[in-house]
NULUMVEX-90537 format. One record per residue: x, y, z of N, C-alpha, C in turn; residue in three letters. Coordinates in steps of 0.2 Angstrom, whole numbers, plus 5000, padded with zeros to 4 digits. Example, Ala and Ser with C-alpha at 12.3 -4.5 7.8 and 13.67 -1.06 7.14 Angstrom:
BEGIN
506649725039506249785039506649845039ALA 506449895035506849955036506450005039SER 
END
This chain:
BEGIN
500449945000500050005000500450065000MET 500250114997500650184996500250235001LYS 500650275004500350325008500050375004VAL 499450395005499150445001499450515001GLY 499550544995499650614995500350634998LYS 500850584998501450605001501850634996LEU 502050704997502350744992503150744992SER 503450704997504150704998504350645001LYS 505050635000505350575004505550595011ARG 505450555016505650575023506050525026ILE 506550545029506950495033507050515040ALA 506950465045507050475052507650435055CYS 508150465058508650425061508450415068VAL 508350345070508150335077508750295081THR 508750305087509250275092508950245098LEU 508950175098508650145104509150145110ASP 509050195115509450205120509350155126ILE 509750095125509650045130510350025132GLU 510349975137510949945140511349915134SER 511949905134512349875129512149795129ASP 512149775123511849705121512049655126LEU 511649625130511749565135512249585140LEU 512249655142512749675147512349685153ASP 512449645158512049645164512149705169LYS 512749735167512949795172512549855170SER 512149855165511749915163512149965160GLY 512649955157513150015154512850025147ARG 512950095145512950115138513650145137ILE 514050105134514750135133514750195129ARG 514350205124514350275121514250335126MET 513850315131513750375136514250375141PHE 514650325141515250325146515850355142ASP 515850355136516450375132516350435128SER 516750485130516750555127516950545119THR 517450495118517650485111517050455106ASP 516750405109516150375105515650425104LEU 515450465109514950515108515150565104MET 515750585104515950635099515950615092ARG 516150555091516150525084515350525081GLN 514950505085514250495083513950565082TYR 514050615087513850685086514150715080SER 514750705079515050735073514750725066ARG 514550665066514150645059513450675059ILE 513150675065512450705065512550785063VAL 513050815066513150885065513350895058GLN 513850855055514150865049513550865043LYS 513150815044512650805039511950845041HIS 511950885046511350925048510750875048ASN 510750825052510150775052509950785060ILE 509350755061509050755067508950675070LYS 508950675076508950605079508350595084VAL 507950545084507450525089507750475093THR 507850485099508050425104507450395108GLY 507450335107506950295111507250265117PHE 507050295123507450285129507150235134LEU 507550185136507350145141507350185148VAL 506750205150506750255155507050235162THR 507150175164507550155170508250175170SER 508550195164509150225163509250295164LEU 508650325165508750405166509150425172ILE 509050385178509350405184510150395183GLU 510350345180511050335179511350385174LYS 511050395169511250435163510950505162TYR 510650535167510350595166510750655164SER 511350655166511850705164512050695156THR 512150635154512350615147511750635143GLU 511150615145510550635141510450705140ILE 510550745145510550825145511050845140LYS 511650815141512250845137512150825129LEU 511850765128511650755121511150795118LEU 510650815122510150865120510450935118SER 511050945121511351015120511851015114GLN 511950945112512550935107512250925100THR 511750895099511450875093510650885093ILE 510350895087509650905087509350835089PRO 509050825095508750755097508150765101ILE 507650725100507050715104507050645107GLU 506650635112506550575115505850545115PHE 505850475114505250445115505350385120GLY 504950335120505050285125505150215122VAL 505650185126505850115123505750065129HIS 505150075132504950035138505350065145SER 505150035150505550055156506150015158HIS 506149955157506649905159506949865153SER 506649875147506849825141506549755143HIS 506049755146505649685147505349665141GLU 505449605139505249575133504549535134ARG 504449515140503849465141503249505140ARG 502749485136502149525134501749525140MET 501749485145501249495151501449555155GLN 502049585154502249635158502149705154TYR 501949695148501949755143501549815146PHE 500949805149500549865151500949895157ALA 501249855162501649885167502249925165ASP 502549895160503149935157502950005154GLU 502350005151502150065148501950115153VAL 501550095158501450145164502050165167SER 502450125169503050145173503550195168SER 503550175162503950225158503650295157SER 503050295156502650355156502850405162VAL 502750375168502850405174503650435175ALA 504050385173504750405173504950465168ALA 504650455162504750505157504550575159TYR 503950575161503550635163503950665169GLU 504150625174504550655180505250685177ASP 505550665172506150685170506150745165PHE 505650735160505650785155505050845156PHE 504650825161504050875163503550875158GLY 503550825153502950825148502850745147VAL 502250735144502050665143502450645136LYS 502650585136502950555129502350545124PRO 502550555118502050545112502250485108ILE 502850455108503050405104503350345108GLY 503250285106503450225109503750175104TYR 504250135106504550085102504650025107ARG 504349965106504349905110505049875109ALA 505349845115505949805114505949755109PRO 506449755104506449695099505849695094ASN 505449755094504849755090504349705092GLY 504349685099503849645101503249675104LEU 502749675100502049705102501549665099ILE 500949665103500349625101499749675101ASP 499149655100498549695100498449725107SER 498549685112498449715119498949775120LYS 499549765117500049815118499849885115GLY 499649875109499349935105498849965109ILE 498349935112497849955116498149995122VAL 498649965125498949995131499250065129SER 499550065123499850135121499250185120LEU 498750165117498150205116497850235122ILE 497850185127497550205134497950255137GLU 498650245136499150295139499250355135ASN 498850365130498850425126499450445122GLN 499750385120500350395115500050415108PHE 500350455105500150475098500350435092LYS 500950405093501250355088501650305091TYR 501650245087502050185089502550175084ASP 503150155085503650135081503950065082ALA 503550025084503749955086503749905080SER 503349915075503249865069503849865064ILE 504149805064504549795058504149755053PHE 503949775047503549745043503949695039PRO 504249645042504649595039504549525043SER 505049485043505049415046505649415051ILE 505549395057506149385062506149315063ARG 506749285063506749215063507149185069LEU 507349235074507649205080507149195086ASP 507349185092506949175097506349225098GLU 506449285096505949335096505549335090TYR 505449275086505249275080504449305079GLY 504349335073503649355071503649365064TYR 503049375061502949385054502449445054SER 502749505051502249565050502249575042ASN 502249525038502249535031501549555029LEU 501049545033500349565031500249645033HIS 500649675036500649745038500949795033LEU 500749855032500949895027501749915029PRO 502049935023502749955024502850025024ASN 502350055026502350135026501850155032GLN 501850215034501450235040500750215039PRO 500350195044499650185044499350195051PHE 498650185051498350195057498150135060ARG 498250115066497950065070497350095073PHE 496750055073496150075075495850025080VAL 495550055085495250005090494650045094HIS 494050015093493450045097493450115096SER 493550145090493450215089494050255090GLY 494550225093495150265094495750235089ASN 496250275089496750265084497450285087GLU 497950255084498650275085499050265078ILE 499450315077499850315071500450265071ILE 500450215067501050175067501550195062GLU 502150205064502750225060503250165060LEU 503150125055503550065055504250075053PRO 504750025055505450035053505450015045ALA 506050045042506150035035506249965033ALA 505949945028506149885024506149895017CYS 506549865013506549865006505849845003LEU 505549874998504949854996504949784993ASP 504349754993504249684991504649634995THR 505349644994505849594998505749595005LEU 505549655008505449665015506049645019ARG 506649665017507249665020507349725025LEU 507449715031507549765036508149815034VAL 508049875034508549925033508649965039PHE 509149935043509349955050510049955050SER 510349985055511149985056511349915057MET 511049875061511349805062511349765055SER 510749765052510749735045511149755040TYR 511249825040511649855034512449835036ILE 512649835042513349815044513449745042LYS 512949705043513049635042513049615034PHE 512649645031512649625023513049675019LEU 513149735022513549785018513149835014GLY 513349895014512949945011512949935003LEU 513449905000513449894993512949844991ASP 512849794995512349744994511649774994ILE 511549824999510849854999510849904993TYR 511349934990511249974985511149934978LYS 511349874978511249834972510449814973THR 510249784978509549764979509049824978LEU 509249884980508849944979508649954972MET 509049934967508849934960508249904958ARG 508049844962507449804960506949814966PHE 507149824972506749824978506949894982PHE 506649954979506750014982506550024989PRO 506850074992506650094999505950124998LEU 505550125004504950165004505050235004PRO 504550275003504550345003504650375010ASP 504550335015504650355022505150295025VAL 505750325027506250275029506450295037VAL 506250245041506450255048507050205050ILE 507550235051508250195052508250175059LEU 508250115061508350095068509050075069ASP 509350095075509950085077510050085085SER 510550065087510750065095511450095096HIS 511550115102512250145103512750085102PRO 512650025104513149975103513249955096TYR 512849975091512949955084513649985082ASP 513950035086514550075084515150045087TYR 515050005092515649975096515549905098TYR 515149865094514949795096515549755098ILE 516149775095516749735096516949735103ASN 516749785107516949795114516549755118GLN 516049725116515549685120515449615117ILE 515849595112515749535108515749475113ALA 516149475119516149425123515449405126GLY 514949455126514249445128513849395123ASN 514049395117513649365112513949295109ILE 513449255108513649185106513349165099HIS 513649115096513349085090513349125084GLY 512849115080512849155073512749225074TRP 512449245080512349315081512949355082LYS 513449325085514049355086514449375080LYS 514449325075514749335069514349395065TYR 513649385065513249445062513449515065ALA 513449515071513549585074514249605073HIS 514749565072515449585071515649605064LEU 515149585060515349605052515349685052ARG 515949705049516049775047515949815054ASN 516149785060516049825066516549885066CYS 517149875063517649925063517549985059ASP 517049975055516850025050516150055052GLN 515950045058515250065059515050135058ALA 515450175060515350255059515350265052PHE 515850235048515850255041515250225038GLU 514950165040514350145037513750185038VAL 513750215045513250265046513250325042PHE 513850345041513950405037513750395030GLU 513950335027513750315021512950305020GLY 512650285025511850275024511550345024VAL 511850395028511550465028511650495021ILE 512250485018512450515012511950485006THR 511850415007511450385002510750415002LEU 510450425008509750445009509750515006LEU 510250555007510250625005510250624997ARG 510650584994510750574987510050554984GLU 509650514987509050494985508450544986LYS 508650594989508150654990507750654996GLY 507950615001507550615008507750675012TYR 507150705015507250755020507250725027GLU 507650745031507750715038507250755043PHE 506850715046506450735051506450705058MET 506250735063506150705070505550655069LEU 505450605073504850565073504250605074MET 504250655079503650695080503450735074SER 503950755070503850795064503450755059GLU 503750685058503450645054502750625056LEU 502650615062501950605065501450655063TYR 501650715064501250775062501150775055LYS 501650765051501550765044501050715041TYR 501150655043500650595041499950605044VAL 499950635050499250635053498750675048THR 499050725044498650765040498550735033ASN 498750675032498650635026497950605026LEU 497650605021496950585021496850505019SER 497350475016497350415013497750365017GLU 497950375023498350325026498050255027LEU 498350195026498050135027497750125034PRO 497150095035496850085041496950015043ILE 497149995049497249925051496949915058VAL 496549865059496249855065496849815070SER 496849835076497349805080497249735080VAL 496649705079496649635079497049595074GLU 497249635069497649605063498349595066LYS 498549625071499249615074499249545078LEU 499649505075499749435078500149425084ARG 
END
């Protein structure tokens, strides 16, 4: 499905601000390292882009200084990425309510955007977001995931759409996937396959008009925590890890060349809300 009356291409760079992968200490090495933060910020500043950070709100107490400093360094806004990065669905509603309280206490306003850990969300989760007055969700990866968190969202649109339930709605802003092929376009995937592979595939399976790039701080230094990872995932994460910042810059350059305008997720939400022909999906369609 195509988004009705979309007059321009839009890209949003997002950063899931969570503890480093499988690190039980709760560290975010990018926030602990001036050098890592400087490298990331330099690319954002150089290319005049904006970032939306989806924040695990239990980390606010530990990293409040770094969050404030990042806000002063680059154009960034914050959404919610759960309270504790809990993946079990029976705790979803509790995670939402706890995250809203922590976010509002720190920022002084209610959050408007949510992304569930690992993209794990069901119909009850969407209803919980609606009940907590979120304006948009960014949890859906309209693809197939084959690991222990597996899901199939191939039946959902590869572009912004409206989730509706009992007369209420929430805008869904799904992560980017190549059209038809539905290959996820995120930093972890791009590092694994290589940007050149994506450029080749895009000749036949182009990017959608709205590109939401998913990433994590640890995508840029996964070699520092490789001991936490085992099996095929370790190999996948370590691919091109030494060139992570160069890959990120290459992605931004590619999107610029393809005519994408960079927005915050709140700006994208406001833009698509005014479109008259967004696809409408009942929350019951979410498996």
